[in-house]
N, C-alpha and C positions, 0 to 999 in steps of 0.2 A: 468286605463290600457283603450286599446280602444279594442272590441270584435275581435278575431281569424279568424271572416268569412269577415272581412272588407276588407282581402286580393284579398278572394275570387270574391269580387264583385270589388275590382282594379283590376285585371287582366281580369276581364270580361268588362272593358274598355279598358285598355291596350291591352290585345292580347286575344282579343273575341275569335280567331278563332283555338287559338293553344289547344290541348288535354286536359280535366282536368281528364274524367275519361273513361277508356276503359273497357267495359262490353260485354264478348262474341264475341268480334272484331268490338263490336257496338263504336264509337267513339263519346263522348259527349264532346263539347268544354265548353272553361270556359264561353261564354256568356250561351249555355244554361244549366250549370248547375249551375248559378247565377239564371235564371230564374226559373228551376226548384224549387231551395231552396226557392226566394222568396214567390212561389203558397204555397210550404209547410208550409212553416211559417207564410202567411196568414191565410190557413186553420186551423191549429192549433191555432192561437190567438182564430178564431170566435168559437174555440171550447172550449175557455178557458182558456187555457195555457197563463199565464202571468210571469213576470222577476222574476224570484227565485226561480220557481216551480222546483220538483223534477220529473224527467219525466222518467219510463224507458221503455227500449225498448227491444223486442224480436220478430229478423225479422230472418228467413233463407234467404230472398230474401238481399242481399249483397248493392243492389243499394237502393232500400228503405231504408237500414239500415246509408247508408250512407249518404242521403241526407235528411234524419228525424236528423241526427245526426247534421247535418250544421243548420239544420230550427231550432232546439231547440237551440244553441247555439246561433243564431241571433238574437233570442228573450231576450237574456241575463236570459234564463231557464237554470238544468244542466240535463247533460246525466247520467244515470244509466244502465248499459247492464245487463242483467237478461238472458242468452242462455239458447235457446232453449232447450238446452243439458242436464243443470240442475233439477234435479229432480223440480216439482210443487212445495212441501213443501217446499224447501231449497231456490226456489224463490222468495214465498212469505216470509219468512224470513226476506230476502235478501231486499227485499220493504221495509218490516214496519222498520228495521233497519237503511234505508237509505231516508225513509220516504215519498218515491215513491208516488205522489198526484194524477199523472195519467199513463196508462201506454199503450204507442204504441204499435201492434202488425199486423202482414199480416191476422191475421187469429185468429176470436172471441176467438174459445177453446185454446188458446195461453198465454190469460188473467188471472193475478192473479185473484183466486175468490175475491169476494167483493172489487176489485177495481177499479175506471172509466179505461174503457180502450177505445182510438179510434184505428179504425181498417184503416191502409193506402194501399189503392190498385194504381199497380203500373201505372192504366190508368190517375191516377188524377194527373201525375206527367208533363203526356205531353198534360194535359188538357188546351190551350190556354184559353178557356172562364172563366176559373177562377182566379177573378178578386184579384189585387195585390195592398197591402196597405204598403207602403212604411214606413208608420209610427209607424210601430211593431216594426222596429228595434232598439236594445239597443246598443248606442253606445261604454258606458264605463258598462259593468255590474260587479253588484254588489259581484252578485252569481259565483261561480266556472264553469269551462266549463262542466270540468268531473268530477263525483265522483266515482273513481274504488274501487272497491271490491277486496283491498290484500288479502294475506297471511297474517294468525296470529298465536299465540299461545293459547293451551288450549283450541281448538275449537270456538276461537271469533277469526271473521275476522276482517282487520282492516280498515277504511273506509279513501279513500286518496282523498280530495279535490284540484283538480289543476285548477289552476287560470288561466285566458285566456295570464294573462303575465307570467307565468310561461310557457303556452304550446308555447308561441312565443318566450323565453328566449331557451327551452329547440329547438324549429326550429333552431334559430343561429347558437349554440354550434353542431347539429349534422352536418350542413351545411356545418361547416367548416371542422369537422373531418372526412367524406369522401369526399369534394371538392363536393356536390351536385350542381346542377345547374337547370335552368328549360329544358334544352333537355332530362334531364331522365326520362326512364319510372320505377316509382315503383310497385313491387308487395310484398303480405307478403303471409307464405306459412298457417299462422293461418286466420281465419276468423274475421270479426270484433267484434263479440264477445267479443274479447281480446284486452285486454287493450295494449299490444303492437301494434297489427294490427290498434287501432283505432287512435293512436297518429301517427303512420305511415301516416295516411290519412291525417290527421290534416296538418303533417309538409310537406307532398307534395302539398297541397294546398295552402299552405302560401308561397310554394318557386316558382310557378307557372308551377310546374312539374306535370306528368302525372301519375294519379294513376290507377292501373291493380288490377279490381275487379274477383272475380272466379277464382283463380288459385287453381286448385287442387293439394292437398297434397297427391295422389297418383301416378301412373305410369306416369300418363300424365301431369306431373307436368314440366317436361322439355320441353315436346314437345309444351304446353301451353305459356311457359314463351318464347322461341324461336319466336312463330306466333306474339306474341302479342308485341315481342321486346323490352322485360323487358329487362331494365342496372343494375338495383339495388335492389336486393332478398333479402330480409328478412328472416330468418329462426332461428327455434329453435331448440337446440340439436335434441330431438325427430324427428322433421321433415329430416332436412340432415340426420341422420341417413337411415332414411326408403327412401330418396332420395337413396340415396348407398346402401341399398341393392338390389337395381329395376334396379341399370344403370347394362349394359353389362359387362362382364368381360375383357376387354382389354383397350389399354392404351390410351383411348381419354379421355380429359375433356372434359365432357357432357355439363358444362355452358362454357363452355369459349368465349359466346358471353356476359356475364355478364361484366360490368366494377367493381360493386362491389357485396358480396356474404357476407351480415353482418351477424354472428351465434350470439346469446347471449341466453338468459333467464334461463341457468344454465352451469356451470362448461363444460367449453372444454375440455377435454383430448388432451395430445400431440399426442397420435395415432391417434384420429379423427383427428387432425388436420393435420396431414400427408395423410388421406387419403382424405380428402376435398382438397387440393392441389395438389394430383395428380388424381384422378379422377373426378374430379367436374370442379376446377377454381381456375388458380394460385391467384385468384385477391379476398383472404380470408380476411376480417376484425373481428375481436372478441372486442368488445363493453362490458364493464362494465357500467351497469347502473340496476337502480331500476324506480319500476313506484312511489317510493315515490320522487326521487332525481331526475332521469330525467339521460341522459348520464352524464357519469362521465369519461371514458376513453377508448381510442380508441387505439385497436391494430393493423398496418398497415401491410401488407404481408411481407413485408423484415425483422421487428421485429418477426412475428410470427416465420420464417425462422429463426433465428439467437439465440432465447432466449426463452426455452424451459419454457412455465407455464405463458406466459406474456399476460398482458391484457392492456396493452401498457401504455400511458401518460395519465396525464389530458388533458382535452380537453380548448378551449379558456372559457373564465371565471370561469371554475373550478380550486375552491382552494383541495389541499389535503396534508391532515396529519396523521401522525402515532403515537399512542400514549401508552404507557404501562397500566397496570390496576391502577396504580395511575393518571395518566393524565401528565404523562411526555415524553418529547417525545423519540422516540426510536434511539438507535444507530445505523449507518450505517451498513446495511442488517440484523438488528433485525425485526424478525415478531412484528408486534403491532396492536392494531385494527385501521380500516379505518375510520376518519372523513374528512368531505365532506363539502365543499361551495359552493353555485351558485344560482344563480336569478330564473334557474329553480327550486329549489324544493319546496318542500310544506312547510309550517310554520307550519301545526299539521297535527296530526291524529283525525279524528272527535269521538268526544265521549271519550277517553282514555288516559286518565291524569297520570296513570302509563307509559306507553309507551311514550308518549312525557316528561314526567320529564327526562328519561332515553336515549334515543337516538336522543333528540333537547336540543342543549348546546349553550348560548350563538351566535346563529345565524347559526352554525353548526349541523352539520346531520351525526349519525351514522347506516349506515347500517346493523350495527350487524357484520361485517365481517371484516378479517384478511389480514394481507397482509406486504409483502414488498418491499423492494426499490431496484432495481439495482443502479450498479455504475452508468448507463449512465439514471436515471432516471426513467426506467420501473418498472411497477407496477405489483410485483408475489403475484396472489389472492393465499393465504392460506386458505380457507375455511369459515364457518359459527365462530363466537365466541363462541356461546353456543353448536357448534357441538365439539369442543377439546376435547381428551381425552386424561388422566392423567393416565399411564400403571407402576407400581411399581415407582412413580415419574417422568417420560419421559410423555414429552409433545408430542402427536401424532396429527398432523394435518391432517382431511383425506383425503383434496382436493392433499396433494401433496403425499398420498399413491394412489390414485387416479390417480394422472397423471404419477408416478411411473408404476405402473400393465399396464396402459393403453398401453406403450410402448414394452410390449409383443406381437410377432405376433399374437400368436392364441386368444388375448382377444379383444371382439366386447366390450365390455363396463363392469363396474366399477362401485361398489361403497362402500363404507369403514363406518362402522357403530359400534358403542361397545359392547360388552355386558358385562354386571354388574358382579363384582366379590367383595366378603366381600376382600379378600385378596391382589388382584391385582388391584383394584379399576374400573378400564374400560381396557377390554382387545379387541383389537383392532379385527374387523371380517371382511372382504374384501370378498364381494360377487363377483362373477363372471360370467360372460354370453361370451362365445368364439364367435369367426368367426364361418359363416355356413361351416361344413366338417372340423374344425380342432377343436384339443383339446391341452390338457398339464396336467401332471399328477400335482395332488397336489405337491408332493416333489418338481417339477421343478419350482414350482409358488411359490415355498417358498425358492427355492433357490435365482431364478430372486429376489424375496422382500429383503431378505439378503443382497445380493451386491448392491443394490441401496437404502437400507433403511436405514442398521444397525438396531439400535436399534426401531428406528419408523416401524419397519415394524411389518405385520399384525399377529399376532398370528393362528389364523383362518381363511382355506377358504370354501366358501359356492359356490358350482357351481349352478348356477341356466339356465334353458332355456333362461328367459330374465329377464335383471333390470326391476322393474316397476317403469312408470315416467308418470309426467300427461300428458295431451293435450301442453302445453308449453314445454315440457321438463326437468321439476321439479323432483327431487326425491319423489315418492309416500312412504313415510317413512314408513307409518301403514301398505302397502301391504309386504315393502321391510321384513318388522322387524316379520312378520307372516311366510313370505315365508323361512326366514332365521331360525327361529325355529323350523319348520319344517323341515330341512334339518340338523339342529344339532342334530336330533335324528337319522339320517340315519349315520353312522362312515363312512360309503364307501364313500361318499362323502364331509368329514370335514380330516380335519390337522390341530394340533397346533403347535405353536413354531418353535420347530426346530425337528429334529430326536430325539426320547423319548416322543414327547407331552408334554413336559413342558413349561406350557401356564403360569408361575410364574418365567422365567428366565431373 
């Protein structure tokens, strides 16, 4: 497999004056970025970084972070992000598990204790006197380009090795999903600490487009995107909700200049989809994908408007099938376990034989999600397989509850989880956060749920000021469980089942 930075070098020759990185309105061309990456790669090689090394990255300076990742990949070494926002002890543990041999930082205090570190100063990037040795380039690396610290169960994070070849396949697939071209300017509302953002950086530069750094995730995000002429914006649910909370309450679509607003990283309820379409942009795309697999399906704007809950159709080179627990294919319209195959998927997790045996089979990968197919081939995401509840023998999928309840006009955010019961197994609990200035009684919410979900409706409601989520928009389940447990002790904030509070019906 060829080194993913080969495309950067090629565009530096073919389109040297094209914008590659945009940093606070300063444009760095492909020729300039390629020279910087060569310069940093030579410096790191001189400091002992060799092919196959695992190199930790902790930066707040997004330009330093970007060029150091590219330089490490050019050397045939592996990038591991150790975000400065993580506690030092956690970073040290992740460095140990990923076998980081050297730590790149912009300030010495950020380095992991007892781990060799290299401090990278921004002025080094532009020092033309630094010698460059082209022989340090590894054209066909054996080591992965990225080692992503993913989510996991029982406190153990999964380690996801993404090869250069897999990253190139993900780029091919995603380019066709959103018809991306070299004229696009791409930005993320997440910093490069997160896998979603650094993979978008690599994709953008492998396609000859421009990547915009330092887009804030606060009230200035829209103005920054407009000023930097962003055409493709990637956002988590967490960040897009923040944007919606900050836009003025008029009819203008505030991101109408975008060609694509791609939202992912968590379930996107139908009510949120409608808010995005009306308040931000009509050009909403929702992608199902994971760090282990890469892009899987894409829902385009017309699909989103016509088909509630859709995550779209499989991308090019992606195969999808739905299976029952016994491995047999599901019937049309039946919910099943999602299995996927693509050249962009990882081959296995690092040092996790139990998860590998469960989730990888004969070249197929299961992200652990459930889904069903519509008559026209769109995938409806029905939540995590391990999240499914069984209430008195009735299968309840949290995502279906969340989609239904998100359509209530007073609901801002929603999450569904089980409360264990010896008699009923799992009692579906629905946590609700209201829109600013709006409320609804629990009785009204219960009627709304009953009319739309029937026996799959939640039996308890917990009203919260906000649903706790991680910076990437995923549900913070531990925090949610604690908050719901507190609310359930306050009868005024909950209601169960139907009038009469019979949760066992």
